[in-house]
C-alpha positions in Angstrom: 183.8 39.2 34.9 183.8 40.5 38.5 185.4 43.8 39.0 188.0 44.4 41.7 189.1 47.9 42.7 192.5 48.8 44.2 190.6 50.1 47.2 187.8 47.9 48.4 184.2 49.1 48.3 180.8 47.5 48.2 179.5 48.0 44.6 179.4 44.6 42.8 179.0 45.1 39.1 180.5 43.8 35.9 182.6 45.7 33.4 184.2 45.1 30.0 187.9 45.2 29.5 189.2 45.1 33.0 192.6 43.5 33.1 193.3 40.4 35.2 191.7 40.0 38.7 193.4 42.1 41.5 195.9 43.6 39.2 198.6 45.3 41.3 202.0 46.3 40.0 205.1 47.2 42.0 207.1 50.3 41.0 210.7 49.5 40.4 213.5 50.6 38.1 213.6 48.4 35.0 217.2 47.6 34.3 218.1 47.5 30.6 221.7 46.3 30.5 221.5 44.6 27.0 221.3 46.4 23.7 217.6 47.2 22.9 216.1 45.2 20.0 212.6 46.6 20.1 211.6 50.3 19.7 208.3 52.1 20.0 207.9 55.6 18.4 204.8 57.3 19.9 203.1 60.5 18.7 199.8 60.9 20.6 197.9 64.2 20.3 197.0 65.6 23.7 199.7 63.7 25.5 200.9 66.7 27.5 202.2 64.9 30.7 206.0 65.3 31.3 206.5 61.6 31.4 204.7 58.2 31.0 205.3 55.1 33.0 206.2 51.8 31.3 205.3 48.5 33.0 206.1 44.9 32.2 205.8 41.6 34.1 209.2 40.1 35.0 210.2 36.5 35.4 208.5 36.4 38.8 205.2 37.5 37.3 205.6 40.9 39.0 204.9 44.2 37.3 208.0 46.4 37.3 208.0 50.0 36.0 210.1 52.9 34.8 209.5 56.4 33.5 209.9 57.7 29.9 210.1 61.4 29.2 207.6 63.1 26.9 208.3 66.1 24.6 205.8 67.7 22.3 203.3 64.8 22.5 206.1 62.3 21.6 208.2 59.8 23.2 210.6 57.0 22.2 210.8 53.7 24.1 213.4 50.9 23.6 213.9 47.7 25.3 215.6 44.3 24.8 213.1 41.4 24.6 213.6 37.7 23.8 210.0 36.9 22.8 206.8 38.6 21.9 205.7 40.4 25.0 202.5 42.2 25.9 203.4 45.7 27.3 201.6 48.7 28.6 202.4 52.3 29.3 200.4 54.6 31.7 200.0 58.0 30.0 199.7 59.7 33.4 196.8 61.7 32.1 194.1 62.4 34.7 191.2 62.4 32.3 191.7 58.7 31.3 191.7 57.5 35.0 188.4 56.0 35.9 188.2 57.3 39.5 185.2 56.0 41.6 183.5 58.6 43.7 180.9 57.5 46.2 179.3 59.9 48.8 181.9 62.5 47.9 184.8 60.2 48.7 187.4 58.7 46.4 186.9 54.9 46.5 189.7 53.9 44.2 189.8 53.5 40.4 188.9 51.0 37.7 192.1 49.6 36.0 190.5 49.7 32.6 192.6 48.6 29.6 191.5 51.7 27.6 193.3 53.9 30.1 196.6 52.5 28.9 198.9 52.5 25.9 199.1 48.8 25.1 201.1 46.9 22.4 203.3 43.9 21.7 207.0 44.2 21.8 208.9 41.7 19.6 212.6 41.1 19.0 214.0 43.1 16.0 210.9 45.2 15.6 210.2 49.0 15.4 206.6 50.1 15.6 204.6 53.3 15.7 201.9 54.4 18.1 199.5 57.1 17.2 196.1 58.7 18.0 194.8 61.0 20.6 193.9 61.3 24.3 190.1 61.7 24.9 188.6 60.4 28.2 190.3 57.2 27.2 193.5 56.4 25.2 192.2 56.5 21.6 195.6 55.5 20.2 196.8 52.3 18.7 200.0 50.6 17.5 201.1 49.8 13.9 204.1 48.5 12.0 203.9 44.7 12.2 201.2 42.0 12.0 200.7 41.4 15.7 200.3 45.1 16.5 198.1 45.8 13.4 195.8 43.0 14.6 195.8 44.3 18.2 194.9 47.7 16.9 192.1 46.3 14.8 190.5 44.8 18.0 191.1 47.8 20.2 189.6 50.3 17.7 186.4 48.4 18.0 186.5 47.6 21.7 188.1 50.6 23.4 185.2 52.9 22.8 182.8 50.3 24.2 185.1 49.6 27.2 185.1 53.3 27.9 181.3 53.5 27.8 181.2 50.6 30.2 183.6 52.2 32.6 181.8 55.5 32.5 178.5 53.8 33.2 180.1 52.0 36.1 181.2 55.3 37.6 177.7 56.7 37.4 176.3 53.5 39.0 178.8 53.7 41.8 177.1 56.9 43.0 173.7 55.4 43.2 171.9 53.3 45.8 171.3 49.6 44.9 167.6 50.2 44.9 167.8 53.1 42.4 166.1 52.3 39.1 168.8 54.2 37.2 171.5 52.1 38.7 169.6 49.0 37.6 169.4 50.4 34.0 173.2 51.1 34.1 173.9 47.5 35.2 172.0 46.2 32.2 173.9 48.6 29.9 177.2 47.4 31.4 176.3 43.8 30.9 175.4 44.4 27.2 178.7 46.2 26.6 180.5 43.3 28.3 178.8 40.9 25.9 179.5 43.1 22.9 183.2 43.4 23.7 183.5 39.6 24.3 181.7 38.9 21.0 184.1 41.1 19.0 187.1 39.4 20.5 185.7 35.9 19.9 184.8 36.8 16.3 188.3 38.1 15.7 189.8 34.9 17.0 187.6 32.8 14.7 188.5 35.0 11.7 192.2 35.2 12.4 193.3 31.8 13.8 197.0 32.5 13.0 197.1 35.9 14.7 199.3 36.5 17.8 196.6 38.9 18.9 194.0 36.0 18.7 196.3 33.9 20.9 196.8 36.7 23.4 193.1 37.5 23.7 192.0 33.8 23.9 194.5 33.3 26.7 193.3 36.5 28.4 189.6 35.6 28.1 190.3 32.1 29.5 192.2 33.6 32.5 189.4 36.1 33.3 186.6 33.6 32.9 185.0 35.3 30.0 184.5 32.0 28.3 182.9 28.7 29.2 185.1 25.7 29.2 183.4 24.5 26.1 184.1 27.8 24.3 187.7 27.7 25.4 188.2 24.2 24.0 186.4 25.1 20.8 188.3 28.3 20.1 191.7 26.8 21.1 191.1 24.0 18.6 190.6 26.6 15.8 194.0 28.3 16.4 196.7 27.7 13.8 199.6 25.3 14.5 201.9 28.1 13.2 201.5 29.7 16.6 203.5 26.9 18.2 206.2 28.4 20.4 204.3 31.6 21.0 204.1 32.2 24.7 200.4 33.1 24.6 199.6 29.9 22.7 201.7 27.8 25.1 199.7 29.2 28.0 196.5 28.3 26.2 197.6 24.7 25.7 198.5 24.5 29.4 195.1 25.9 30.4 193.3 23.5 28.0 195.0 20.6 29.7 194.1 22.2 33.1 190.4 22.2 32.3 190.5 18.4 32.2 193.1 18.0 35.0 191.0 20.1 37.4 187.6 18.6 36.8 185.9 16.9 39.7 186.8 13.2 39.5 190.2 13.7 38.0 193.2 12.4 39.9 196.2 14.6 40.8 198.8 11.9 40.7 201.9 14.0 40.6 202.5 17.2 42.5 205.5 18.0 44.7 207.2 21.2 45.7 209.4 22.6 48.4 207.6 23.8 51.6 209.1 27.3 51.9 208.5 27.3 55.7 211.0 24.6 56.5 212.5 23.5 53.2 210.9 20.0 53.4 209.2 18.7 50.3 205.4 18.4 50.0 204.5 15.5 47.8 200.8 14.6 47.0 201.8 10.9 47.1 202.8 11.2 50.8 199.8 12.7 52.6 199.5 9.9 55.2 196.0 9.0 54.1 194.7 12.6 54.7 192.4 14.8 52.6 194.2 17.8 51.1 193.0 21.3 50.5 195.1 23.3 48.0 194.5 27.0 48.6 195.8 29.1 45.7 196.3 32.6 47.1 198.5 35.7 47.2 199.2 38.5 49.8 197.9 41.0 47.1 194.5 39.4 47.1 192.1 40.9 49.7 189.6 38.1 49.8 192.4 35.5 50.1 193.7 37.3 53.2 190.2 37.9 54.7 189.3 34.2 54.8 192.7 32.9 56.1 191.6 33.0 59.8 188.8 30.6 58.8 191.2 28.5 56.9 193.4 28.3 60.0 190.5 27.3 62.1 189.5 24.6 59.6 193.0 23.2 59.4 193.2 23.0 63.2 189.8 21.4 63.6 190.5 18.6 61.2 194.3 18.3 61.7 194.0 14.5 62.2 192.5 13.9 58.8 193.2 16.9 56.6 196.2 18.8 55.2 196.1 22.5 54.2 198.6 23.5 51.5 198.9 27.1 50.4 200.0 27.6 46.8 201.2 31.2 46.7 200.9 33.2 43.5 202.7 36.5 42.8 204.8 36.9 46.0 208.5 36.4 46.5 209.6 33.7 49.0 210.7 36.5 51.3 207.4 38.3 51.3 205.4 35.1 51.7 207.5 34.1 54.7 207.2 37.5 56.3 203.5 37.4 56.0 202.8 34.0 57.3 205.2 34.4 60.2 203.6 37.7 61.3 200.1 36.1 61.1 201.1 32.8 62.8 200.0 30.7 59.8 202.0 27.4 60.0 200.5 25.2 57.4 202.5 24.1 54.3 203.3 26.8 51.7 204.6 26.3 48.3 205.3 28.7 45.4 203.0 28.7 42.3 206.0 28.5 39.9 208.0 25.3 40.1 210.8 24.3 37.7 209.2 25.8 34.6 205.6 24.9 35.5 203.0 27.2 37.0 200.4 25.5 39.1 197.8 28.1 38.4 198.1 27.6 34.7 198.4 23.8 34.8 195.1 23.8 36.7 193.5 26.7 34.8 193.1 28.8 37.9 191.4 32.0 36.8 190.5 33.7 40.0 191.7 34.1 43.6 191.4 32.5 46.0 190.9 29.1 44.4 190.6 26.0 46.6 190.9 22.4 45.2 189.8 19.5 47.5 191.5 16.1 47.2 190.7 12.8 48.8 193.5 10.6 50.2 194.0 9.0 46.8 194.4 12.4 45.1 191.0 12.5 43.4 189.5 16.0 43.1 186.3 16.2 45.1 185.6 19.9 44.5 187.0 23.2 43.1 185.9 26.5 44.7 186.6 29.9 43.1 186.6 33.1 45.1 185.3 33.7 48.6 182.6 31.1 48.9 180.8 30.6 52.2 179.4 27.3 51.0 183.0 25.9 51.0 183.3 26.4 54.7 179.8 25.1 55.3 180.5 22.0 53.3 183.9 21.3 54.9 182.6 21.9 58.4 179.7 19.5 57.7 182.0 16.7 56.7 
C-alpha cells in the first residue's frame, strides 16, 4: 500500500498498518446529547499526558474529535452508539508519533495505526483497555468478543507495524541510491507481507468475527488484496454477520468489483449537480463519453491534476463530459473550492440517498477515474495520478 504523509515529500516506500489513503480528520467538539450506552475504562502504564483525543467518523464520513482528561494513567470514555463502530483515541504521547525527518527538517508524520488506542464501541457494552506506552501503543481492548478478537490481531501485528514505521523513518533520511535504504525497503516490504498474512489467516480462522469483517473491509479499501482474494475471503465470512456495517460494506465492494470492470455497463447513475441543482443522469449524456473523476479537496494528487482535467474537458467539450464525484467534503466546501478555482464541470457528492458511489464501485484510492462510452460501457478505470491516463485521452 502506498504511503501518504500529511505533508508531502518525495520518499516513495510502502509500510504496514497505515490507515486509509490521505487520512485527515477535522477537530470539532463531539456533541453527546443522548445517554451514553458504551463505556471504555482505560489504564495504560506510561500514559502521562494530561488528556487524550477521541476521534470518530460522523455521518458525513468526517473525523470529529474531542478531548478526554487523563489522571494517574487512567481515563474513562462514554458515548452513545447505535451500531458497532470502529473508534480511535490519540494518546498525545510524543514517543509514539512517527515523525519523518529529512535533511534536518520535519517532513510530516506517518499516521500509523500502532500510534493510536483503537477499539470497537458497541451498544450496551463496557470494555477495558490496558497495556503500556513504548514507542508505540502496546495496549489492547478486552471485555467482549469483537474487542478480544481485535486485540488478538493487534498483539501480533502492532510490533511488526512499529518495526516497519521505524524502518521507514530511517530510510527517509537516506538517498535513494544508498544501499542501506534499499535494504530497509526490502525489510518494510517483508513486514507488510507478514502483517497482511496474519490478518488474512485470522479472517480464515474466524469467519464469524466482527474483527474479521472489519479487517477484510479495511484491506479491500486499502488495496492489500487482489480482487480474487477479496472475493474468496468474503465468501468465507459467516452469514451471522448480516447487518454488521463492516460486512455490509464488504458486500457492496464485492458487487463493485464486478460493476467497475472494463466492459461492464453503468446503466443507472443519477445525482444532483451541486453547482446548479440540475440532475446529472448517465442515461442523458447526449451521446458523449463520460469521465467520472472521484476526488476530494483533502487529496493532494487530486488537486494537482485538476488543471489538466480542466484542459481535457475544454479540449473535448463537443464529445466528452467530465463529472466530479466528490468524497469527504461538505457541499459548501466543495462549492467554495470549485468557484475559487474556476472549475465549472458537473460536481456530484459521493453519498446519495443511502448509497456511496466509492463503495458501490470499490474505489480504494484517490483520485480514481472511470471512463464510459456513450452507452455507459466502462472503457477504463485509473487509480491515482497516472500520466498514461492523460496520454491515452489526448491520443483519442
